[in-house]
C-alpha positions in Angstrom: 0.0 0.0 0.0 1.6 3.2 -1.0 1.2 6.6 0.5 1.8 9.7 -1.4 1.9 13.1 0.2 2.9 16.0 -1.8 4.6 18.8 0.1 5.2 22.1 -1.6 7.7 24.6 -0.3 7.2 28.2 -1.3 10.0 30.7 -1.1 9.0 34.3 -0.6 11.6 36.8 -1.9 12.9 39.3 0.6 11.4 42.8 0.2 13.5 45.5 -1.5 14.3 48.5 0.7 13.5 51.9 -0.8 15.8 54.8 -0.1 14.4 58.2 -0.1 17.5 60.4 0.2 17.4 62.7 -2.9 21.2 62.9 -3.2 21.5 59.1 -3.3 18.7 58.3 -5.8 20.7 58.7 -9.0 23.8 56.8 -7.6 21.5 54.0 -6.4 19.9 53.6 -9.8 23.3 53.3 -11.5 24.4 50.7 -8.9 21.3 48.6 -9.4 21.0 48.8 -13.1 23.8 46.2 -14.0 22.4 43.7 -11.5 18.8 44.1 -12.6 19.3 42.7 -16.1 20.7 39.3 -15.1 18.0 38.9 -12.4 15.3 39.7 -14.9 16.8 37.2 -17.5 17.0 34.6 -14.8 13.3 35.1 -13.7 12.2 35.0 -17.3 14.1 31.7 -17.9 12.5 30.2 -14.8 9.1 31.2 -16.0 9.7 29.6 -19.4 11.0 26.4 -17.8 8.0 26.2 -15.5 5.6 26.6 -18.4 7.4 24.0 -20.5 7.2 21.5 -17.7 3.6 22.1 -16.9 1.1 19.4 -17.7 -2.6 20.4 -18.1 -5.1 18.4 -16.1 -7.9 16.5 -17.8 -11.4 17.9 -17.5 -14.0 15.6 -15.9 -17.2 14.7 -17.8 -20.0 17.2 -17.3 -17.8 19.6 -15.2 -19.4 21.9 -12.7 -18.4 25.6 -13.1 -16.3 26.7 -10.2 -17.8 29.5 -8.2 -15.6 32.5 -7.8 -14.8 33.5 -4.2 -16.6 36.6 -3.1 -14.7 39.5 -1.6 -14.1 39.0 2.1 -16.0 41.5 4.3 -14.1 41.7 7.6 -14.8 43.6 10.7 -15.1 47.4 10.6 -12.0 47.9 12.7 -8.6 47.5 10.9 -6.8 44.4 12.0 -9.8 42.9 13.9 -10.0 39.1 13.6 -13.0 37.0 14.5 -12.5 34.4 17.3 -14.6 31.8 15.5 -15.1 31.1 11.8 -17.7 28.7 10.6 -18.2 27.3 7.1 -21.7 26.6 5.6 -23.5 25.9 2.4 -26.8 27.2 1.0 -29.1 25.2 -1.2 -32.4 25.8 -3.0 -35.6 23.8 -2.9 -34.1 21.3 -5.4 -30.9 20.7 -3.3 -28.7 22.7 -5.7 -26.0 25.0 -4.3 -26.8 28.7 -4.2 -24.0 31.1 -5.2 -25.4 34.6 -4.7 -25.7 34.9 -0.9 -24.9 38.3 0.5 -23.7 39.2 4.0 -26.9 41.0 4.8 -28.9 37.8 4.0 -27.2 35.9 6.9 -27.8 36.0 10.7 -26.7 33.6 13.4 -27.1 32.7 17.1 -24.9 30.7 19.4 -26.7 28.8 22.2 -29.7 31.0 21.4 -27.9 34.3 21.7 -27.6 36.5 18.6 -24.1 37.2 17.4 -22.6 40.1 15.4 -21.1 38.8 12.2 -17.6 40.4 11.8 -16.5 38.4 8.7 -18.3 37.1 5.6 -16.9 35.6 2.4 -17.3 32.7 -0.1 -14.0 30.9 0.1 -12.3 28.1 -1.8 -9.7 25.9 -0.1 -7.8 22.7 -0.8 -9.5 19.6 0.6 -8.4 16.2 2.0 -11.2 13.7 1.5 -11.9 10.0 1.4 -14.0 8.1 -1.1 -15.8 5.4 1.0 -17.8 3.0 -1.1 -20.0 0.1 -0.1 -18.8 -3.2 -1.6 -21.5 -5.4 -0.1 -23.7 -7.8 -2.0 -26.5 -5.2 -2.3 -24.5 -3.1 -4.8 -23.5 -6.0 -7.0 -25.4 -4.8 -10.1 -24.2 -1.3 -10.0 -20.6 -1.4 -8.6 -19.0 -0.8 -12.0 -21.3 2.2 -12.5 -20.4 3.6 -9.1 -16.6 3.2 -9.8 -16.9 5.0 -13.1 -19.0 7.9 -11.9 -16.9 8.3 -8.7 -14.0 8.8 -11.1 -15.5 12.1 -12.3 -15.1 13.4 -8.7 -11.4 12.4 -8.7 -10.8 13.9 -12.2 -12.0 17.3 -10.8 -9.4 17.3 -8.1 -7.1 20.3 -8.1 -3.3 20.0 -7.7 -3.5 20.9 -4.0 -6.3 18.4 -3.2 -5.6 14.9 -1.9 -7.9 11.9 -1.5 -7.9 8.2 -0.5 -10.1 5.3 -1.6 -11.7 2.9 0.9 -14.0 -0.1 0.2 -16.0 -1.7 3.0 -18.3 -4.7 3.6 -18.4 -5.6 7.3 -16.5 -4.6 10.4 -13.6 -6.9 9.4 -13.4 -6.1 5.7 -12.7 -2.4 5.5 -9.8 -1.7 3.2 -7.9 1.4 2.1 -7.1 0.6 -1.5 -5.2 3.8 -2.1 -4.0 6.1 0.7 -3.9 9.9 0.6 -2.5 11.1 -2.7 -2.8 13.8 -5.3 -2.2 11.3 -8.1 -5.5 11.0 -10.0 -4.4 7.9 -12.0 -3.6 6.0 -8.7 -7.0 6.9 -7.3 -8.8 5.9 -10.5 -6.9 2.6 -10.5 -8.1 1.9 -6.9 -11.7 2.6 -7.9 -11.4 0.0 -10.7 -10.0 -2.6 -8.2 -13.3 -2.8 -6.1 -15.2 -6.0 -5.9 -18.3 -7.3 -4.1 -18.3 -9.6 -1.1 -21.2 -10.8 1.1 -21.4 -9.9 4.7 -23.2 -7.9 7.4 -22.7 -4.4 6.2 -21.1 -2.1 8.8 -21.8 1.4 7.6 -21.2 3.3 10.8 -17.9 1.4 11.5 -16.6 2.2 8.0 -17.4 5.9 8.3 -15.9 6.0 11.8 -12.6 4.5 10.6 -12.5 6.7 7.6 -13.1 9.8 9.7 -10.3 8.9 12.1 -8.0 8.4 9.1 -9.0 11.8 7.6 -8.6 13.7 10.9 -4.9 12.9 10.8 -4.5 15.1 7.6 -5.8 18.3 9.1 -3.9 21.4 8.1 -4.1 25.2 8.0 -6.8 26.3 5.6 -7.5 22.7 4.5 -10.9 21.1 4.6 -11.6 17.6 5.7 -14.4 15.5 4.2 -15.8 12.1 3.3 -17.8 11.1 0.3 -19.8 8.0 1.2 -21.6 5.9 -1.3 -23.8 3.2 0.3 -27.3 1.8 0.5 -27.2 2.8 4.2 -28.4 -0.5 5.6 -26.3 -1.1 8.7 -26.3 -4.7 10.0 -23.1 -5.2 11.9 -21.5 -2.0 13.3 -19.9 -2.0 16.8 -19.8 1.8 17.0 -23.0 3.6 17.9 -24.4 6.5 15.8 -23.8 8.9 18.7 -20.1 8.0 18.9 -19.7 8.7 15.2 -21.4 12.1 15.3 -19.3 13.1 18.3 -16.1 12.2 16.3 -17.3 14.1 13.2 -18.0 17.2 15.3 -14.8 17.1 17.2 -12.6 16.6 14.2 -14.5 18.9 11.8 -15.0 16.2 9.1 -17.9 16.8 6.8 -19.7 13.8 5.4 -21.4 13.9 1.9 -23.6 11.0 1.3 -25.0 9.3 -1.9 -27.7 7.0 -0.5 -28.5 4.0 -2.7 -31.6 3.4 -0.7 -33.6 2.6 -3.8 -32.0 -0.8 -3.7 -33.7 -1.6 -0.4 -37.2 -2.9 0.4 -39.7 -0.1 0.9 -42.3 -2.3 2.6 -42.7 -1.7 6.3 -45.1 -2.9 8.9 -47.8 -1.1 10.8 -45.2 0.0 13.5 -41.8 -0.9 12.1 -40.2 1.2 9.4 -39.0 -0.3 6.2 -35.4 -1.0 5.5 -35.4 1.9 3.0 -36.8 4.4 5.6 -34.3 3.4 8.3 -31.4 3.6 5.9 -32.4 7.0 4.6 -32.8 8.4 8.2 -29.4 7.1 9.2 -27.6 8.7 6.2 -29.5 12.0 6.5 -28.6 12.1 10.2 -24.9 11.5 9.5 -24.8 14.2 6.8 -26.7 16.7 8.9 -24.7 16.2 12.1 -21.4 16.8 10.2 -22.6 19.8 8.1 -22.5 17.7 4.9 -25.2 17.0 2.3 -27.2 13.9 1.3 -28.3 12.8 -2.2 -30.6 9.9 -3.1 -30.5 9.1 -6.8 -33.6 7.6 -8.5 -33.0 4.1 -9.7 -34.0 3.4 -13.3 -32.9 4.8 -16.6 -31.6 8.1 -15.0 -29.5 6.6 -12.2 -26.2 7.3 -14.0 -27.2 10.9 -14.6 -28.4 11.3 -11.1 -25.1 9.9 -9.7 -23.1 12.3 -11.9 -25.2 15.3 -10.9 -24.8 14.4 -7.2 -21.0 14.1 -7.5 -20.8 17.4 -9.3 -22.7 19.1 -6.5 -20.5 17.4 -3.9 -17.3 18.4 -5.7 -18.4 22.0 -5.6 -19.3 21.8 -1.9 -16.0 20.1 -1.0 -13.9 23.1 -2.2 -16.2 26.1 -1.9 -18.3 27.4 1.0 -19.5 30.5 2.7 -17.7 31.5 5.9 -18.9 33.7 8.7 -16.8 35.0 11.5 -17.8 36.2 14.9 -16.5 36.8 18.4 -18.8 34.9 20.9 -20.4 37.0 23.5 -19.9 34.1 26.0 -16.6 32.6 27.2 -14.1 31.5 24.6 -12.2 28.2 24.9 -14.4 26.6 27.6 -14.1 23.1 26.0 -17.8 22.8 25.5 -20.0 22.2 22.5 -21.9 25.3 21.5 -25.0 25.1 19.4 -25.0 27.4 16.3 -28.0 28.3 14.1 -27.3 30.1 10.9 -30.4 31.7 9.2 -30.7 32.8 5.6 -33.3 35.2 4.2 -35.3 34.4 1.0 -33.8 35.1 -2.3 -34.5 38.1 -4.5 -37.2 36.1 -6.2 -38.7 35.0 -2.9 -37.4 31.5 -3.5 -36.8 29.4 -0.4 -33.2 28.8 0.6 -31.8 26.4 3.2 -28.5 26.6 5.2 -26.4 23.4 5.4 -24.0 23.7 8.4 -22.7 21.7 11.4 -25.0 22.1 14.4 -22.2 23.8 16.4 -18.6 23.8 17.4 -16.3 22.8 20.3 -14.7 25.8 21.8 -11.2 24.2 22.1 -8.3 26.6 22.6 -6.3 25.2 19.7 -9.2 25.5 17.3 -11.4 28.4 18.4 -9.6 30.8 16.0 -10.7 29.0 12.9 -13.4 26.3 12.9 -14.1 25.8 9.2 
């Protein structure tokens, strides 16, 4: 099993000092002029070399246009920084991302107390995410389709993004086929290596393990996420749902779900819910508690198109989100979980809009400055 991490080192040139003494200006220009030419030639040569070595990245099928970051709107006082920054998404009635939210459209409360927003922007950041795909017997007929469509998400990765591929069946058979890497070909190859096995599907256990693995790749201005594709029928997990949601909140891992619940029986009893209903509720809860999104494709002739549309929406949400900043009116790093509610007004055409965000944040000293 190979593990590829790409580390880039950026060198920032030292600033040039500016001399203001009038009598020295002419002499300084004469002194610098001979050195400027070779430096300029060297920089031009470096630029030509970099361009010659550059390799354009392939475009994925049906690409989703990338939203441009909006201009950051910080606090009124120069140099003021919010103590907490929270990321969120906005969707319309059809569960499509909304890209025209303004600062004045947003309000928020923490533990029921209104807060003053001191920062607002739409930001794009690199992401570390895992592709976690159900390989149990229930997906036998569509596993090849899942692997191909998941490849469109990988193809849209940017150079600074990294991902891993995990297959799961039960609590014993959860395998990372390709660890974190920026190599798209390696990720695509891992997707093609998936195969079906029978067993008692352990959905919660698989997501728990993947979240622990993802949390180890946290970094400054880097988002953490999981993209989970499963029917959602959990039969053999040892971890409880509450344990999983606590882990996702604590580590800031968003879960985006494609629920293949159409493969399950929709017949329920007078009291007992059907397998499809229980699986849908589980997946929606996991997505909601982490601040992610859930998609449920329709099975039939359009299933391939539905999967691709869902993955395009997920790809946009992985890298782009709205961010609000505020300084809590209550105590700062008190180690407690604080409930947050972000509200959004109606759109200009009175269309309904919905906020997708984690239900709160832990006020931990090492994270309270930036909880995206």
